[in-house]
C-alpha positions as CSV (number, residue, x, y, z in Angstrom):
1,M,125.0,107.9,25.9
2,S,122.9,107.4,29.1
3,I,119.5,109.2,29.2
4,R,119.8,109.8,32.9
5,P,123.6,109.9,33.7
6,Y,122.9,110.8,37.3
7,R,121.4,107.3,37.8
8,D,124.4,105.5,36.4
9,V,126.4,103.2,38.6
10,I,129.7,102.3,37.0
11,R,130.7,99.0,38.5
12,R,134.3,98.1,39.3
13,K,135.8,95.7,36.8
14,S,136.5,92.4,38.6
15,R,137.3,88.9,37.4
16,Q,134.4,86.5,37.4
17,I,134.0,83.2,39.4
18,F,131.1,80.8,39.8
19,V,129.4,79.7,42.9
20,G,127.6,76.6,41.6
21,D,125.8,78.0,38.5
22,V,125.7,81.6,39.8
23,P,128.3,83.9,38.3
24,V,129.8,86.4,40.7
25,G,131.8,89.3,39.4
26,G,132.5,90.6,35.9
27,D,129.2,91.8,34.4
28,A,127.0,89.3,36.3
29,P,124.1,90.7,38.3
30,I,124.9,91.4,41.9
31,S,123.7,88.3,43.8
32,V,121.9,88.2,47.1
33,Q,122.9,85.8,49.8
34,S,121.7,84.8,53.3
35,M,122.7,82.2,55.9
36,T,120.7,79.5,57.7
37,N,120.5,79.6,61.5
38,T,119.4,76.1,62.0
39,L,121.7,73.3,63.2
40,T,123.2,72.1,59.9
41,S,123.3,68.6,61.4
42,D,119.5,68.8,61.4
43,A,119.2,68.3,57.7
44,K,115.4,68.5,57.6
45,A,115.2,71.9,59.4
46,T,118.1,73.3,57.3
47,I,116.5,72.1,54.1
48,G,113.3,73.8,55.1
49,Q,115.0,77.1,55.7
50,V,117.0,77.0,52.5
51,L,113.8,76.4,50.5
52,A,112.2,79.4,52.2
53,L,115.2,81.5,51.3
54,E,115.0,80.2,47.7
55,E,111.3,81.3,47.6
56,A,112.3,84.7,48.9
57,G,114.8,85.1,46.0
58,A,118.1,84.2,47.5
59,D,120.7,83.4,44.8
60,I,123.1,81.7,47.2
61,V,122.8,80.3,50.8
62,R,125.5,79.7,53.3
63,V,125.4,77.1,56.1
64,S,127.8,76.7,59.0
65,C,129.8,73.5,59.2
66,P,131.5,73.4,62.6
67,D,131.6,69.6,63.0
68,E,131.6,66.3,61.1
69,E,127.8,65.8,61.7
70,S,127.2,69.0,59.8
71,T,129.3,68.1,56.8
72,K,127.6,64.7,56.7
73,A,124.2,66.3,56.6
74,L,125.5,68.7,53.9
75,K,125.2,66.1,51.1
76,E,121.4,65.7,51.8
77,I,121.0,69.4,52.0
78,V,122.6,70.0,48.7
79,R,120.6,67.2,47.1
80,E,117.3,68.5,48.3
81,T,117.7,72.2,47.5
82,N,118.3,74.2,44.3
83,V,120.5,77.2,45.2
84,P,124.3,76.9,45.5
85,I,125.3,76.1,49.1
86,I,128.3,77.7,50.7
87,A,129.9,75.8,53.6
88,D,131.2,78.1,56.4
89,I,134.5,76.6,57.6
90,H,136.5,77.9,60.5
91,F,139.9,76.5,61.6
92,H,139.5,72.8,60.8
93,Y,140.7,71.9,57.4
94,K,139.0,68.5,57.3
95,R,135.6,70.2,57.4
96,G,136.6,72.0,54.2
97,I,137.5,68.8,52.5
98,E,134.4,67.0,53.7
99,A,132.2,70.0,52.6
100,A,133.7,70.0,49.1
101,E,133.2,66.3,48.8
102,A,129.6,66.7,50.0
103,G,128.8,69.0,47.1
104,A,129.2,72.5,48.5
105,A,129.5,75.1,45.7
106,C,131.9,77.3,47.7
107,L,133.9,77.2,50.9
108,R,134.0,80.3,53.2
109,I,137.5,79.9,54.7
110,N,140.6,81.8,55.7
111,P,143.6,79.8,54.5
112,G,145.9,81.2,57.1
113,N,143.7,79.8,59.9
114,I,143.5,76.2,59.0
115,G,147.0,75.0,59.7
116,S,150.1,74.0,57.8
117,A,150.8,74.5,54.1
118,D,150.1,70.9,53.5
119,R,146.6,71.3,55.0
120,V,145.9,74.3,52.8
121,R,147.1,72.3,49.8
122,D,144.7,69.5,50.7
123,V,141.7,71.8,50.9
124,V,142.6,73.5,47.6
125,K,142.9,70.1,45.9
126,A,139.5,69.1,47.2
127,A,138.0,72.4,45.9
128,V,139.6,71.9,42.5
129,D,138.5,68.2,42.3
130,H,134.9,69.1,43.2
131,N,134.6,72.4,41.2
132,C,134.2,74.4,44.4
133,S,135.1,78.1,44.7
134,M,136.1,79.8,47.9
135,R,135.5,83.0,49.8
136,I,138.2,84.6,52.0
137,G,136.3,86.1,54.8
138,V,138.1,88.8,56.9
139,N,136.3,90.2,60.0
140,A,137.4,93.1,62.1
141,G,136.6,91.1,65.2
142,S,139.0,88.3,64.4
143,L,142.0,89.9,62.9
144,E,145.4,88.1,63.3
145,R,147.3,89.1,66.4
146,E,150.4,90.2,64.5
147,L,148.3,92.7,62.5
148,L,146.6,94.1,65.7
149,E,150.1,94.5,67.2
150,K,151.3,96.2,64.0
151,Y,148.4,98.6,63.6
152,G,147.2,98.9,67.2
153,E,143.5,98.3,66.5
154,P,141.3,97.0,63.7
155,C,141.6,99.5,60.8
156,P,141.1,99.4,57.1
157,E,144.8,98.9,56.4
158,A,144.9,95.9,58.7
159,M,141.8,94.3,57.1
160,V,143.1,94.8,53.6
161,E,146.5,93.4,54.5
162,S,144.9,90.3,56.1
163,A,142.8,89.7,53.0
164,L,145.7,90.0,50.7
165,N,147.8,87.7,52.9
166,H,145.1,85.0,52.7
167,A,144.8,85.5,49.0
168,R,148.5,85.1,48.5
169,I,148.3,81.7,50.2
170,L,145.7,80.5,47.6
171,E,147.6,82.1,44.8
172,D,150.8,80.3,45.8
173,N,148.7,77.1,45.4
174,D,147.7,78.2,41.8
175,F,144.1,78.8,43.0
176,T,142.4,82.0,42.1
177,N,138.7,80.8,42.0
178,F,137.7,82.9,45.0
179,K,136.1,86.1,46.2
180,I,136.9,88.2,49.3
181,S,135.0,90.0,52.0
182,V,136.3,92.5,54.7
183,K,133.5,92.9,57.1
184,A,133.1,95.0,60.3
185,S,130.1,96.0,62.4
186,D,131.3,99.6,62.1
187,V,130.1,101.2,58.8
188,F,133.0,103.6,58.4
189,L,135.6,100.7,58.9
190,S,133.8,98.4,56.5
191,V,133.4,101.0,53.8
192,A,137.0,102.1,54.0
193,A,138.3,98.5,54.0
194,Y,136.3,97.6,51.0
195,Q,137.4,100.7,49.2
196,G,141.0,99.9,49.9
197,L,140.6,96.2,48.8
198,A,138.8,97.3,45.6
199,D,141.9,99.3,44.7
200,A,144.3,96.6,45.7
201,C,143.0,93.6,43.7
202,D,140.5,92.6,41.0
203,Y,138.9,89.7,42.8
204,P,135.1,89.8,43.1
205,L,134.0,91.2,46.5
206,H,131.3,89.9,48.8
207,L,129.8,92.9,50.7
208,G,128.3,92.9,54.2
209,I,128.2,94.9,57.4
210,T,128.7,92.1,59.9
211,E,126.6,91.8,63.1
212,A,124.6,94.8,61.9
213,G,121.8,94.3,64.5
214,S,118.1,93.8,64.6
215,L,115.7,93.8,61.6
216,F,115.1,97.6,61.8
217,S,118.5,99.0,63.0
218,G,120.5,96.4,61.1
219,T,118.7,97.1,57.9
220,V,119.3,100.8,58.3
221,K,123.0,100.3,59.0
222,S,123.5,97.9,56.2
223,S,121.6,100.2,53.8
224,I,124.0,103.0,54.6
225,G,127.2,100.9,54.3
226,L,126.2,98.7,51.4
227,G,124.5,101.6,49.6
228,M,127.7,103.7,49.7
229,L,129.8,100.9,48.3
230,L,127.3,99.8,45.6
231,W,126.6,103.3,44.5
232,S,130.4,103.8,43.9
233,G,130.4,100.5,41.9
234,I,132.0,98.2,44.5
235,G,130.4,94.9,45.2
236,D,129.5,91.7,43.3
237,T,127.4,89.8,45.9
238,I,125.9,90.9,49.2
239,R,124.5,89.7,52.5
240,V,122.5,91.8,54.9
241,S,123.4,90.4,58.3
242,L,120.4,90.7,60.6
243,S,119.4,89.3,64.0
244,A,116.1,88.2,62.4
245,D,114.5,85.6,60.2
246,P,117.0,85.0,57.3
247,V,114.2,85.6,54.8
248,E,114.2,89.2,56.0
249,E,117.9,89.5,54.9
250,V,117.0,88.5,51.4
251,K,114.1,91.0,51.3
252,A,116.4,93.8,52.6
253,G,119.1,92.9,50.1
254,Y,116.8,93.2,47.2
255,E,115.3,96.4,48.4
256,I,118.8,97.9,48.6
257,L,119.7,96.8,45.1
258,K,116.3,97.9,43.7
259,S,116.7,101.4,45.2
260,L,119.9,101.7,43.2
261,G,118.6,100.2,40.0
262,L,121.0,97.3,40.3
263,R,118.4,94.4,40.5
264,R,114.7,94.2,39.8
265,R,112.5,91.6,41.5
266,G,108.9,91.9,42.4
267,V,106.7,94.9,42.9
268,T,108.3,98.2,43.7
269,I,105.8,100.3,45.6
270,I,106.1,104.1,45.6
271,S,103.9,105.5,48.4
272,C,103.5,108.7,50.3
273,P,103.9,108.9,54.1
274,S,100.3,110.1,54.3
275,C,99.0,113.3,55.9
276,A,95.7,115.1,56.5
277,R,95.1,115.3,52.8
278,Q,94.9,111.6,52.3
279,A,91.6,110.4,50.8
280,F,92.1,106.8,51.9
281,P,94.2,105.1,54.7
282,V,97.5,105.0,52.9
283,I,99.6,103.2,55.5
284,R,97.2,100.4,56.0
285,T,96.6,100.1,52.2
286,V,100.3,99.8,51.5
287,E,100.8,97.2,54.3
288,R,98.0,95.1,52.8
289,L,99.3,95.4,49.3
290,E,102.8,94.5,50.3
291,E,101.5,91.3,52.0
292,R,99.1,90.5,49.1
293,L,101.7,91.1,46.4
294,A,104.7,89.3,48.0
295,H,104.3,86.4,45.6
296,I,104.9,88.5,42.5
297,Q,108.4,88.1,41.1
298,T,108.0,90.0,37.9
299,P,109.5,93.5,38.2
300,L,106.9,96.3,38.0
301,T,106.1,99.5,39.7
302,L,103.1,100.6,41.6
303,S,102.4,104.1,43.1
304,I,100.0,104.5,46.0
305,I,99.5,108.2,46.7
306,G,96.9,109.6,49.1
307,C,96.0,112.8,47.3
308,V,96.3,114.8,44.0
309,V,99.4,116.9,45.1
310,N,102.0,114.3,43.9
311,G,99.7,111.5,42.8
312,P,99.4,112.2,39.1
313,G,103.1,112.9,38.7
314,E,104.1,109.7,40.4
315,A,101.6,107.7,38.5
316,R,103.0,108.9,35.2
317,E,106.2,107.1,36.1
318,T,104.8,103.8,37.2
319,D,103.1,100.8,35.6
320,I,100.0,101.1,37.8
321,G,99.1,104.0,40.0
322,L,96.4,104.9,42.5
323,T,95.7,108.5,43.5
324,G,93.3,109.5,46.3
325,G,90.3,111.6,45.2
326,G,87.4,113.4,46.8
327,K,84.3,111.6,48.0
328,G,86.0,108.2,47.8
329,N,86.5,108.5,44.0
330,H,90.2,107.5,43.5
331,M,91.9,107.6,40.1
332,V,93.6,104.5,38.7
333,Y,96.4,105.0,36.2
334,L,97.6,102.3,33.8
335,S,101.0,102.8,32.1
336,G,101.0,106.4,33.3
337,M,97.6,107.4,31.9
338,T,94.3,108.0,33.7
339,D,92.1,105.0,33.1
340,H,89.2,104.7,35.6
341,K,88.0,105.5,39.1
342,I,87.4,103.3,42.0
343,D,85.9,103.7,45.5
344,T,87.6,102.7,48.7
345,D,85.6,99.5,49.2
346,G,87.3,96.7,47.3
347,M,90.2,99.0,46.3
348,V,92.9,96.7,47.5
349,D,91.4,93.6,45.8
350,H,91.2,95.6,42.6
351,I,94.8,96.8,42.7
352,V,96.0,93.3,43.4
353,D,94.0,92.0,40.4
354,L,95.5,94.7,38.2
355,V,99.1,94.0,39.3
356,E,98.7,90.2,38.8
357,A,97.3,90.8,35.3
358,K,100.1,93.2,34.5
359,A,102.7,90.7,35.8
360,A,101.2,88.0,33.7
361,E,101.3,90.3,30.6
362,L,104.9,91.2,31.2
363,E,105.9,87.5,31.7
364,A,104.1,86.5,28.5
365,A,105.8,89.3,26.5
366,E,109.2,88.4,27.9
367,N,108.7,84.7,27.0
368,S,107.5,85.4,23.5
369,D,110.0,88.2,22.6
370,P,113.6,88.0,23.9
371,A,114.3,91.5,22.7
372,P,113.8,94.2,25.4
373,S,110.5,96.0,25.2
374,L,110.0,99.7,25.4
375,L,108.3,99.2,28.8
376,S,111.2,97.2,30.2
377,T,113.6,99.8,28.9
378,R,111.7,102.6,30.7
379,Q,111.5,100.5,33.9
380,S,115.2,99.9,34.1
381,A,116.2,103.5,33.1
């Protein structure tokens, strides 16, 4: 029985596929994706961006393959990077075959848009021969004309029908190694479409609010849409689509998953918005700590609270805590217990040292004992 049932997320049961060595669906962790915005034909630039995304924690990276120059560069990109690469294919079936041959782990493709049954069969054969999965990607902005005529406008029913029609084409070719997405820029439309698709099939689902917007507005919109779906147990892999550096998409994706307890990576900072009671500059302190602790991958929690109203209570629930005190004497908590005081000067450096030491301790414990520790159990509760 769960200790805190109000935190439980009961995930939809889906079949599992693999994108390279990353499992998607079933009981696998929800993976975080992003997409490069360099010219794929510029292998050096694309490799650099993929490596940056890897460092940020991306599990899977997608690259666009609109032409033969891009699929030619794909072989080098796959060779020089570590995460599975998805090739984004639109309309031209030969690009799909070339991408599979070049080592793509997955093809983002709509079978109904690449031509005759023979062409679909050729792409499926290439995918099977090269152990390549697929993603059917339905977008509200590019629905088939007949569905728009039938329903009058993009709507959840039209998007689900489109997805199932594409899925049927692959199923007719004895291919079921695929996931599906039904994206829209409208939160209501996206959520309703995914809910309908989740009820209609057991394929793993890739979540996204497409063309969500800038770093700030797009993150807010994506958090609402993806959060609603993930909280209800829908979703096996996600991308936060932003008009921003792709690395920011990965950061936002992890923050969404972390806030729902679905993934843990790096330092989770619990901090107050600050007010006149603050005994040190909270906002600037948190900004500096986020920057200084960005390299930490080990999951742990840090509370930064400006005064004693909520500080002790929050510190009891975190690995390391800092609560503002009078006359520059701030209390440091370790594992929820008061430990020592520190003044404002050198405070950030001190907290960084404590976090790095705690991360090293947790990593050493994990490497020496495969059994979950009491601390990790508490953290994931």
